[in-house]
C-alpha positions as CSV (number, residue, x, y, z in Angstrom):
1,M,-2.9,8.4,-20.5
2,G,-5.9,9.5,-18.5
3,N,-6.3,9.8,-14.7
4,V,-8.0,7.1,-12.7
5,Q,-10.8,7.8,-10.3
6,I,-12.1,5.3,-7.9
7,Q,-15.6,6.1,-6.7
8,A,-17.3,4.6,-3.6
9,S,-19.8,2.6,-5.6
10,G,-17.9,1.9,-8.9
11,Y,-14.8,0.5,-10.4
12,A,-11.6,2.3,-11.3
13,K,-12.2,4.2,-14.5
14,P,-10.4,7.0,-16.5
15,A,-11.4,10.4,-15.3
16,A,-11.3,13.5,-17.5
17,A,-9.8,15.7,-14.8
18,H,-9.0,14.4,-11.4
19,E,-6.6,16.1,-9.0
20,F,-4.9,13.5,-6.7
21,S,-4.5,14.4,-3.1
22,L,-1.0,14.5,-1.5
23,I,-1.6,11.1,0.1
24,E,-2.8,9.7,-3.2
25,R,0.2,11.0,-5.0
26,I,2.6,9.6,-2.4
27,L,0.9,6.2,-2.5
28,I,0.8,6.1,-6.3
29,R,4.5,7.0,-6.6
30,G,5.2,4.4,-3.9
31,S,3.6,1.7,-6.1
32,H,6.3,2.2,-8.8
33,P,8.5,-0.9,-8.9
34,V,11.7,1.0,-8.3
35,S,10.2,2.7,-5.2
36,M,8.8,-0.6,-4.0
37,I,12.3,-2.2,-4.1
38,F,13.7,0.6,-2.0
39,Y,10.9,0.1,0.5
40,L,11.3,-3.6,0.6
41,V,15.0,-3.5,1.2
42,S,14.8,-0.7,3.8
43,W,12.0,-2.4,5.7
44,T,13.9,-5.7,5.6
45,W,17.0,-4.1,7.2
46,G,14.7,-2.1,9.5
47,F,13.2,-5.3,10.9
48,F,16.7,-6.7,11.3
49,F,17.8,-3.7,13.4
50,L,14.6,-3.6,15.3
51,W,14.9,-7.3,16.1
52,N,18.3,-6.4,17.6
53,H,16.8,-3.6,19.6
54,Q,18.6,-0.9,17.6
55,W,15.5,1.2,17.0
56,P,17.3,4.5,16.0
57,L,19.2,2.6,13.3
58,A,16.0,0.8,12.2
59,L,14.1,4.1,11.9
60,A,17.0,5.7,10.0
61,V,17.3,2.9,7.5
62,V,13.5,2.9,6.8
63,L,13.4,6.7,6.5
64,V,16.4,6.7,4.1
65,G,14.8,4.0,2.1
66,R,11.6,5.9,1.8
67,I,13.4,9.1,0.8
68,F,15.5,7.3,-1.8
69,G,12.4,5.5,-3.1
70,H,10.5,8.7,-3.3
71,L,13.3,10.6,-5.0
72,S,13.9,7.9,-7.5
73,V,10.4,8.2,-8.9
74,R,9.8,12.0,-8.3
75,H,9.7,12.7,-12.1
76,A,7.4,9.7,-12.9
77,H,4.0,10.7,-14.2
78,V,1.4,10.1,-11.5
79,D,-1.3,9.8,-14.1
80,A,0.5,7.0,-16.0
81,I,1.3,5.1,-12.8
82,A,-2.3,5.5,-11.6
83,D,-3.5,3.7,-14.7
84,T,-1.6,0.6,-13.8
85,T,-3.1,-2.1,-11.5
86,L,-0.5,-1.3,-8.8
87,G,-1.4,2.4,-9.1
88,K,-5.1,1.6,-8.7
89,I,-4.5,-0.5,-5.7
90,A,-2.3,2.3,-4.2
91,I,-5.2,4.7,-4.6
92,L,-7.4,2.3,-2.5
93,H,-4.9,2.6,0.3
94,A,-5.7,6.2,0.7
95,H,-9.1,5.1,2.1
96,P,-9.3,5.8,5.8
97,F,-10.3,2.2,6.7
98,N,-7.2,0.9,4.9
99,L,-4.9,3.5,6.5
100,I,-6.2,2.8,10.0
101,T,-6.2,-1.0,9.7
102,Q,-2.8,-1.2,8.1
103,T,-1.3,1.2,10.7
104,I,-2.7,-0.9,13.5
105,G,-1.3,-4.0,11.9
106,A,2.1,-2.3,11.5
107,V,2.2,-1.3,15.1
108,V,1.3,-4.9,16.2
109,C,3.9,-6.4,13.8
110,L,6.7,-4.0,14.9
111,T,5.9,-4.7,18.5
112,G,6.2,-8.4,17.8
113,V,9.6,-7.9,16.1
114,W,10.8,-5.9,19.1
115,M,9.5,-8.5,21.6
116,H,10.6,-11.5,19.4
117,T,7.1,-13.0,19.5
118,T,6.2,-14.9,16.4
119,E,2.4,-14.9,17.2
120,T,2.4,-11.1,17.5
121,I,4.3,-10.7,14.2
122,L,1.9,-13.0,12.4
123,S,-1.1,-11.2,14.0
124,G,0.2,-7.9,12.7
125,I,0.8,-9.2,9.2
126,S,-2.7,-10.7,9.2
127,I,-4.2,-7.3,10.2
128,I,-2.2,-5.6,7.5
129,A,-3.5,-8.2,4.9
130,L,-7.1,-7.5,6.0
131,G,-6.5,-3.8,5.4
132,H,-5.3,-4.7,1.8
133,M,-8.6,-6.5,1.1
134,M,-10.8,-3.4,1.4
135,G,-11.9,-2.3,-2.0
136,W,-10.0,-4.7,-4.3
137,A,-13.2,-5.1,-6.4
138,K,-13.0,-1.4,-7.3
139,V,-9.7,-2.0,-9.1
140,H,-11.2,-4.4,-11.7
141,E,-14.6,-6.0,-12.0
142,S,-12.9,-9.4,-12.2
143,L,-11.9,-9.0,-8.5
144,D,-15.5,-8.4,-7.4
145,L,-16.7,-11.7,-5.8
146,H,-20.3,-10.6,-5.7
147,T,-20.4,-9.9,-9.4
148,L,-18.9,-13.3,-10.2
149,E,-21.5,-15.1,-8.1
150,S,-24.4,-13.3,-9.8
151,Q,-23.0,-13.9,-13.3
152,S,-22.5,-17.7,-12.6
153,G,-26.2,-18.1,-11.8
154,E,-25.7,-19.3,-8.2
């Protein structure tokens, strides 16, 4: 399977020879379903421990989950994963806007968990979701809202 390259003005498309950066490789491997399960479980327990003000335990659980998630897919072919929809979306997360927006959202969300304030948790999740929206149209042309409007004749 070929590599996927997402350009600033185009859709994801196979690239003849594309070297993924370290961040792209980490994010692509993180989009593997096995890795995602480890992340989901570790973050769930991490939130539990953070809610109970046991931040060292929360940090340890999340780090162990990330390490196990990464090790479980270390031999997976990055090129093959990058060709999947999840892989293409993961590559978009390497964009600085996505990284910054989602990091800010994560800090807000974690602060809300620590302080037990629902509004802050929901605000953080909303900011994270906004970060996810950046560039979805580059994954597949069917996700481009501007293209759909122009094709429908409106």
